[in-house]
matplotlib code that plots the C-alpha trace (Angstrom):
import matplotlib.pyplot as plt

x = [26.3, 23.9, 19.9, 17.0, 14.9, 11.4, 10.0, 7.5, 7.8, 5.1, 6.8, 4.0, 1.1, 0.3, -2.6, -3.1, 0.5, 2.0, 5.2, 6.4, 10.1, 10.0, 11.7, 11.5, 12.4, 10.3, 7.3, 6.3, 2.8, 0.1, -2.0, -3.6, -4.2, -4.2, -6.5, -3.4, -0.4, 2.5, 5.9, 9.0, 12.4, 14.4, 17.2, 19.0, 18.2, 15.9, 12.3, 10.3, 6.3, 3.8, 2.0, -0.6, 0.2, 4.2, 6.5, 8.8, 12.0, 13.5, 17.2, 18.7, 18.4, 15.2, 12.1, 8.4, 5.4, 2.2, -1.2, -4.2, -6.7, -4.0, -3.4, 0.1, 2.2, 5.9, 8.7, 12.2, 14.2, 17.2, 17.5, 19.4, 16.0, 14.9, 14.8, 12.6, 10.5, 7.1, 5.7, 1.6, -0.1, -3.9, -4.9, -6.7, -3.6, -1.4, -5.2, -4.9, -0.7, -1.3, -4.1, -4.9, -7.9, -7.6, -7.4, -4.7, -1.4, -0.4, 3.2, 2.8, 6.2, 6.1, 10.3, 11.6, 15.2, 15.6, 18.3, 17.4, 13.7, 15.2, 17.6, 14.7, 12.7, 15.8, 15.6, 11.6, 12.3, 14.6, 12.4, 9.6, 11.9, 12.4, 8.1, 8.1, 5.7, 2.3, 4.4, 7.3, 4.7, 2.9, 6.8, 6.8, 3.4, 4.2, 7.4, 6.0, 3.4, 5.6, 7.8, 4.5, 4.0, 6.8, 7.0, 3.0, 1.2, -0.6, 0.2, -0.5, -3.7, -5.4, -4.8, -8.3, -8.5, -10.7, -12.4, -16.0, -17.6, -19.9, -17.7, -15.4, -18.2, -19.1, -15.6, -15.7, -19.3, -17.6, -14.8, -16.7, -19.6, -17.4, -18.4, -21.7, -22.7, -23.7, -26.5, -25.9, -29.2, -27.3, -24.1, -27.2, -28.4, -24.7, -23.4, -26.7, -26.1, -27.0, -24.9, -23.4, -22.0, -20.4, -19.2, -17.6, -16.1, -15.0, -12.6, -11.2, -10.5, -9.7, -8.6, -11.0, -15.0, -16.9, -17.6, -13.9, -12.7, -15.1, -13.7, -10.0, -11.5, -12.9, -9.3, -7.3, -9.7, -9.3, -5.4, -5.2, -7.3, -4.9, -1.8, -2.9, -3.5, -7.1, -7.8, -8.8, -12.1, -13.0, -11.3, -13.3, -16.5, -15.5, -14.9, -18.2, -16.9, -19.7, -17.2, -13.1, -13.3, -14.8, -12.3, -9.6, -11.0, -10.8, -7.4, -5.8, -6.9, -5.8, -2.1, -1.6, -1.1, -3.5, -4.2, -2.1, 0.5, 0.8, 1.1, 3.6, 5.6, 5.1, 6.6, 9.8]
y = [-30.3, -29.9, -30.8, -28.4, -29.0, -28.6, -25.7, -23.0, -19.9, -17.2, -14.4, -11.5, -10.7, -6.3, -5.0, -6.7, -7.7, -11.2, -12.2, -15.8, -18.0, -21.5, -24.2, -27.6, -29.9, -31.3, -30.6, -28.1, -26.7, -28.0, -25.4, -23.0, -19.3, -16.3, -13.2, -11.2, -10.1, -12.0, -10.7, -13.1, -13.4, -16.7, -16.7, -20.0, -23.1, -22.7, -22.0, -23.3, -22.8, -23.0, -19.6, -17.9, -21.4, -21.3, -23.1, -20.4, -20.5, -18.0, -18.1, -16.1, -12.3, -12.5, -11.3, -13.2, -11.5, -12.9, -11.6, -11.7, -15.2, -16.3, -20.1, -21.4, -24.1, -24.3, -26.6, -26.9, -26.9, -28.8, -32.1, -29.7, -27.8, -24.2, -21.2, -18.5, -15.5, -14.2, -11.0, -11.3, -7.7, -7.1, -5.7, -2.9, -1.9, -1.5, 0.6, 3.0, 3.5, 4.3, 6.6, 6.5, 5.0, 2.6, -0.8, -3.0, -3.0, -5.9, -7.5, -9.7, -11.3, -13.0, -13.5, -9.7, -9.0, -5.4, -4.3, -1.9, -3.5, -5.8, -4.7, -2.4, -5.3, -6.8, -4.0, -4.9, -8.5, -6.9, -4.7, -7.5, -9.7, -6.9, -7.0, -3.2, -0.5, 0.4, 3.4, 0.9, -1.3, 1.8, 2.3, -1.2, -1.1, 2.4, 0.6, -2.8, -0.7, 1.3, -1.6, -3.1, -0.2, 0.3, -3.4, -3.6, -2.6, 0.0, 3.2, 5.9, 7.8, 10.8, 11.0, 9.6, 7.3, 5.2, 2.6, 4.0, 4.0, 1.6, -1.3, -0.5, -1.1, -4.5, -5.5, -4.6, -6.3, -9.9, -9.3, -8.9, -11.9, -14.2, -16.9, -17.1, -16.8, -13.4, -12.9, -10.4, -8.8, -7.5, -6.2, -4.6, -2.5, -1.7, -0.4, 0.5, -1.1, -4.1, -7.7, -7.6, -4.0, -4.8, -8.2, -5.9, -3.0, -5.6, -7.1, -4.5, -3.1, -6.4, -8.5, -11.5, -12.0, -11.2, -14.6, -15.8, -12.7, -13.9, -17.5, -16.3, -14.6, -17.6, -19.6, -16.7, -17.4, -20.9, -20.6, -18.2, -20.9, -24.1, -21.9, -21.4, -24.9, -25.5, -28.8, -29.2, -29.7, -27.4, -24.9, -25.4, -25.0, -22.0, -20.4, -21.0, -24.2, -26.8, -29.5, -30.5, -32.0, -28.9, -27.0, -28.6, -28.2, -24.8, -24.3, -26.5, -24.3, -21.1, -22.5, -25.5, -27.7, -29.8, -27.7, -30.8, -30.3, -26.6, -27.2, -30.0, -27.4, -24.8, -26.9, -28.1]
z = [-2.3, 0.6, -0.4, 1.4, 3.9, 3.3, 5.5, 5.7, 8.0, 8.5, 9.3, 9.9, 8.1, 8.8, 7.3, 4.2, 3.4, 4.7, 4.3, 3.9, 3.5, 2.0, 1.4, -0.4, -3.2, -5.9, -6.2, -3.4, -4.6, -6.5, -9.1, -6.9, -6.7, -4.5, -3.9, -3.8, -5.3, -4.6, -5.1, -4.6, -4.5, -5.2, -2.8, -4.1, -6.2, -9.7, -8.9, -11.8, -11.9, -14.7, -15.1, -17.9, -20.0, -19.6, -17.9, -15.9, -14.2, -11.9, -10.5, -7.5, -8.3, -9.9, -8.8, -9.3, -9.6, -9.6, -10.1, -7.9, -9.1, -11.8, -11.5, -10.8, -9.3, -7.9, -7.9, -7.2, -10.8, -9.3, -7.1, -4.5, -3.6, -3.6, -1.4, -2.0, -0.1, -0.9, 0.1, 0.0, -0.8, -0.8, -4.1, -2.4, -0.7, -4.4, -4.9, -2.2, -2.8, -6.6, -5.8, -9.4, -11.5, -14.2, -12.6, -11.1, -12.6, -14.4, -15.2, -18.2, -17.6, -13.9, -14.3, -13.2, -14.0, -11.9, -9.6, -8.5, -7.5, -6.2, -4.1, -2.6, -1.9, 0.0, 2.1, 2.5, 3.3, 6.3, 7.6, 7.6, 9.9, 12.5, 13.1, 11.2, 12.5, 9.7, 9.1, 7.4, 5.8, 4.3, 2.9, 1.5, -0.1, -1.9, -2.9, -4.3, -6.1, -8.1, -9.2, -10.2, -12.4, -13.5, -15.4, -15.9, -19.0, -17.2, -18.0, -15.7, -15.8, -14.1, -10.2, -8.8, -6.2, -8.2, -5.4, -4.6, -1.0, -1.8, -3.5, -0.4, 2.0, 0.4, 0.8, 4.7, 5.1, 3.2, 5.9, 8.9, 7.7, 6.3, 8.7, 6.7, 3.3, 2.1, -0.4, -3.6, -2.8, 0.7, -1.6, -3.6, -0.5, 0.5, -2.7, -4.7, -7.2, -9.4, -8.3, -12.2, -11.8, -8.3, -9.3, -12.2, -10.3, -7.4, -9.8, -10.8, -8.1, -5.7, -8.3, -7.6, -7.1, -4.1, -3.6, -3.7, -1.5, 1.2, 0.9, 1.3, 4.4, 5.8, 5.1, 6.5, 9.8, 9.9, 9.3, 12.4, 14.2, 13.3, 14.4, 17.3, 18.3, 16.9, 15.6, 11.6, 11.6, 14.5, 12.3, 9.3, 11.2, 13.1, 10.0, 8.4, 6.1, 5.9, 6.8, 7.2, 3.6, 2.1, 4.1, 2.8, -1.1, -0.6, 1.2, -1.3, -4.5, -2.4, -1.4, -3.2, -0.6, 2.2, 5.3, 7.1, 5.0, 5.6, 9.5, 8.9, 7.1, 9.8, 12.4, 10.5]

ax = plt.figure().add_subplot(projection="3d")
ax.plot(x, y, z, "-o")
ax.set_aspect("equal")
plt.show()
């Protein structure tokens, strides 16, 4: 029986949607948190991970659903290793696709067995392999939003966008100015709300805090720089981190591996 060769492939990241394929043996990722939904499909092997206080296991054909800001790790459950694909979707894309008020859908059980949802995800993965148009990506996001809501504990509510212009403007401001520290007073002036209301509404809309959203945008920028050949230290400073050690600490908290390990997996 063949053993999986550790590797990581980045397969695009259009408009709040990123797609990866990963393969590894043993422990793949230390405990970490994304600020996105993670929708995964186990292709081969046994995928095990700790999530919300319990050890979970996913077999080929299962779907994995990870909510934004939920701590989790990742490992292969057998000696032959694991291959899986993940689609990472920004919470705002899910909120837009739902078009309803009432918060983001939360799927309590992260391992989902749903043949129809799995088949639709399979079709989406094929589309993502072919550098899809924005129209195709919109359809994929809508399909994922429907699947999440179907398996969530949030029942359909009155149709309403729910996201205020002020909170959306705060998100945009954080994205544009992610390489510097953004103060609470700036966001208060933009949203016309106090900082505590902003924090609550921002988390409800995007599944994470304004500060963590800013840090994740820095990490995204640093990843792009590293992928294009910029050194780790230079990418860290250019993205707004104090130094390489500061960047490494945040990167591992977000992805469960160091930036150096991430680059090494991409090259395999």
